N, C-alpha and C positions, 0 to 999 in steps of 0.2 A: 561122492556123490557126482552122478553123471550130467553133461549137459542134456537139454530137452528143448522140445519145440512148443511153444506156447501160442494160444489163439487170442483173438481180440476179445471173445467174449469173457474169457478169464480176466484178462488186463482190466477191461471196464468195471468189473466186480471190485477191483482194488480201489477204485476212486468213487465209485456210486454207492452211498453208505446206505441208501434205502433199497439196494438190492437183497433179495432174500437168497439165504444159503449161502452168503460169503466166507464161510470158514475155510472152504477148501481152497478157493482162490488166495486168499491171505496167507493160508499155511504155504502154499508155492512161492508167494512173496517172498516168505520168510528165508526160503533156501536159496534165493538168487545171490547173495553174497557170496555164496560157495560153488556157483555154477554159472554157465552162460545159457541163454535162451536164445534160440533162433527162430525166426519168423520169416514169412515170405514177403516180399514189398507190398504185398495188398493190405498187410497188418496196418501199417500207418494210415493207410486212408481209412480202414474201419474203425481203428480206434479215435482217429480225428471226427469221424462222423457221428460216432457214438457220443461223445462229448457234446459236439454241437446240438444233437438231436435231445440230450439231456438238459443242455441249456435252454433251448427252444420250449421245453415242456416244464420248464421252470422247476427242475429236479436238481440245478447246481447254478451258481452264478457264475459271471464272466470271469470273475477273479479266480474261482476255482478252477474254470478251464485250463486258464493259462498256468496255475500253479501244478495243477495236475501234469500238464505237458513239461514243465521244468524237472518235477520228479521222474518222469518217463526218461526223460533224456540222461538221467543219472544211473539208471539200471543197465546191466550187463546184457543188453539186448542186441543182436546181431542179425543182420539180412543173410538170409541164406540164398544163395545163387539160383536163381530159375530163368533159363533161357528162354526164348520165344518159342522153342518147341516143347519145352516142358509145359507153358501155359497152353499150347494148344492140344496137348494131353490131358488136360484136366478135365473136358467135358465127358470123356470117356470114363473117366476115374468117377466124376459125380453120377454118371448114368449106372454105371455098375455097383455103386455103392449108395445109392440114395441119396446123395448131398447135393448142395449147391456148389457150383464151380469155385465159389470163395471158400468154402469148408475144404473142398478137394485140395486146395493149394496146401493147406495145412498138412493134410493126410499125406500128400505126395512129398512134401519137404521131410517130413518125419520118416518116410520109407526111404528116401534117398540119403539122407544123413544117418539113417540108423538109429534114430533116437526116440525115447519116448515122448508122448504127447500128453500135455496138460490142457484139458478144455472143461468146460462147463456145459458144453453143448452134447445133448444126450445122443442126439444122431451121429455126431463126429466121433464121439467115443465108442458107441457101438460098430461103426464102419472101422475105426482103427483096432478095436480087438479082433474083428473078422478079418482084418487085412495082416494080423500078426504083430500089429505095432503095440508095444506095451502102452498102457495109459498110467499117467502118474497118480497113484492114489486113488481109492474110491471116493466118489463122491459123499460128502457128509450130509446126510439127510435130515 
């Protein structure tokens, strides 16, 4: 089983039980003991912010936030290198592929590491496929 790139949308579904269509993200999570997941540095900000927003919207408790962060630290997630020049290239990727710069960071990392991408974001999935990046398993509808 190969390593892969994961994004924050996928990760947040691991922890937010009220998310619709969690089957795909949970299936990816089940494969992590046998592989490494790579993320851009931005990932940690996005996951942290997603948890804080879920807490503020009363979807989860503060105890759950901290519990989720403890569990996340135990997973085989590694930061893929991203130089300032890589980051400055993200707007070009975003414009060419119809993405946000944030989502472009995941696509860029998958391209540079030549790894498949796991995401629940439809626009990012489509951009990855059009860029020749394999996408991990189809979404469960």
